[in-house]
N, C-alpha and C positions, 0 to 999 in steps of 0.2 A: 564643301565650299563654305568657309567661314565668312560672315558678313563684314568682317573688317575690311575686305576689299570688294564689297558688293557692287560698287559702281562699275569697276572693271569687269566683274563677273557678269553683269547684265549685258555688257557689250559682247562678251564671249558667247553668251547664250544665243544672241542673234546670229552669230556666225556659225555656231555649232548647235543644231537643235537637240542633240543628245547630251549636251552639257548639263550636269546636275540630275540626269536621269537616274532613278533609283527604284529598285523593286522592293520598296519599303514594306508593302503588305506582307511579303514573305518573312520579314523579320519577326512579326508577331504570330499570325496564323492566317489561314486561308479565309477570306471574307465569305466565300461561298458556303463554308461550313456554318457560319453564323446565320445565314439566310435560311438554312434548312431547320434551324432550331429556334424559331421565333419565340415560342412560349418559354423555353429555357432562358433565352436572352432577356426576355421581359422580367423573369424572376431575378436574374442577376442585377439588372438595372434597378429594379425595385429595392433590392437589398442595399445597393450603393446610395440610392436616394434616402432611404430610411436612416442609414448610418450617418450620412452627411447632415441630415436635418437634426439628428439627435446630438451631434457633436457641436453644432452651431445654431444659428437662428433658423427657424422654419421658413423664413422668407428668402427665396432665391436671390433677390436683389441685395440682401444683406449678408449672404453666405456664399462666397465664391465656389466652394466645393459643391454645394447643393445646386447652384446655378449650372455648373458644368455637368453634373449628373442629370439634371432635368433636360438640358440641351442634348445630351447624348441619347436620352430616352426619346426625345422628339425626333431626332435624326433617324431612329429606328422605327418611327411611326407608332410609338407606344401611345395608347389612348390617354387623353387628359385625366379621365376618371382613375385609371391605374396609377398615374403619377401622383394625383392628389391623395389616393389611399395610402401610398407609400409614405408620403409626408405626414399624413394623419397618424400613422402607426407610431411615429416618433413622438409627436406632440401629445398623444393620448397615453403614452407610456405602456402600450400593450405589445411592443415589439420585442423580439428576442435580443439578447445581449451579444451582438457580434463584435469580434475583434479582428484586427488586421494581422495576417500572418504571412511571412514570406518563406518560400522554400527555394533551395538552389541545388542544381545537379547537372549531370552530363547526360546527353542523349547519344544516339548512335553517331559514330564518327567523331566522338569527343566534342560535339556541339554543346555549348554552354546554355543552360536554360534557367530563367528566374520565373517562379510561379507565385503570383500574388493572390491571396484568398481572403474572404470575409467569412468567418465561421463562428458558430455558437458551440462547437465541440472540437477542440484541437486534436484530440486523439483520433476521432473519426476522419478528419481531413488529412492528418499526417499519414494514416494508414492507407487511405485512398490514393494519395499522391505517390507514396512509396510503391504501391502496387502497380500504378500506371507506369512508373519508371522501369521497374523490374520486368514487367511483361512486354516491354517494347524497346528492349536493347539499351536501357539507360541505367544510371545509378544516381540515387538521391544522395547529395552531399550534406555537409554541415553548413551552418550559417556563415556566409562570407566565402564559401568555396569558389564561387564564380563571379560574384558581384564586383570584385576588384577589376574585372575586365570590362565593366560598364560604367557609364557616367549617369548620375541621377539628374534628370533635366525635366523641364516643362515641355509638353508637346501639344500643339494646336493643329487639328486636322480639318482640311477643307476638301470637298470633292473637286474634281478637275473642272466641273461646270462653272465654278466661280470666275474663272479666267485663265489665261495662259501663264506660263512660267514667269514671264517678264512682269506682268501685272501683279502677281502674288509677291514676286521678289521686291518690287518697289514698295508695296504695301508693308512688307516685313521690315524693310529699311526704316520706313517712317515710324513704325510701331515700336522699334527698338529690339527686334528679334536678333538671335545670334546666328541662325543657320536655316537653310531651306532645302528640302529634298522634294522633287516633283517627279511624278511618273504619269502614265497614261490615265490612271484612275483618280489620283489624289495629290494633294500638297501636304507635306509635313513641315511644320514650322517649329523650330526649336528655340527654347529660351532657358534662362537660368530658372531654378526653382522659385527664387524670390520674386522674379518679375513676370511669372506665368500669367496671372490674372490681369495684371496691368496691360501687358502686351495684347492679351486676348480682347480686352475691352477696346483697345485702339484699333485692332484689326476688324472688329465688328462694325466699326463706323464705315469702313470702305468695302468690306467683303460680306457683311451680314453675319448671322450666327454661325459659329463653327459646328462641325459634326462632333468634334471631341475636343475637350480641354482637360488635360490630366497630367499627372506626374508620370514619367516614363523612365525606362532603362534603355539607354542607347549604347550599343557595343562599340568598343574602341576599334576592334578589327572584326570584319565579317569573314565567315568561312563558307566557301563555295562547296556544295555537297553534290555528289553524283546521284544518278537515278536510284540505285539500290539503297543508299543511305537515306535519301529523301523520302522514299516510300515508307520506311520504318519510322523515320523521324516524324513525319506527318501523322502517322498512326498514334504516336506518343502524344503529340500536341493535341490531337483530337480527343484522345482518351482523357487528358487533363481538362480540356475545355468542356467535356461532357459532365464533369463533376459540378454539382450545383454550387459548391463552396468556392470554386476557382473563378476569379474575376478576369485575370489576364495572364497570358503566357508570353514572356519575352525571350528572345534568343539571339545568338550572334551568327545565325546561318543565313545564307542567301541561296535561292534556288533559281536557276536560269529559266527563261520562258520555254526553252526547248524541253527541259526536263519536266516542267509543269505540264506541258502539252502531252508528253508521253504518259504521265501519271493520270491524266484526265481530270 
């Protein structure tokens, strides 16, 4: 649902409560898996904060990427002391030299996956990612192997608790967003890369701080996967997510509620 016709879309949503419904969480990874790995998640959040602080100003108000990283950490209930330590690592110059690396490949059923990592050892990370793919029915490809099937966009995430679809839709129109996807758990607001932080700042005025503000890979087409494929695919995604260097796993797959219930 592109926001070029959002006024009409708002009317349709009142008539059809399922309009715009999306199982967006399945595109990336199961949120429950994150909840079980709190300490590992804190490590990844700390790494992103340190990298963001090192690349720009150590003040979140002056550094959009750092502000987004800090907000993401707060959304995961990361202690303030941990956040400050991660920033101090960058300012004191005692942090590792992390670099951003992207891997692309295919999972079970031909599902396209993009893996984003922050690493201080490219050989280690590449070996771990390749092993995860090969052990779980996938194949690691070359750079550009699957990214042509995705759009690079800005993504702003809010929990469902901030309001219903209509409220978020109207806020997105006012803020200048391009698209909105809502489901029972969350709202995903899409923007261009260039306008991400500007739109996020406008949304914050009406909806409060977002759970996430980041660059994302949005698939042009989504692939529905069956129970057998989903089981192996989620093992692959979890194996990737378990790696300390991997920050985010994006995919073009969609898993129905029925299949997710069967998988537990």
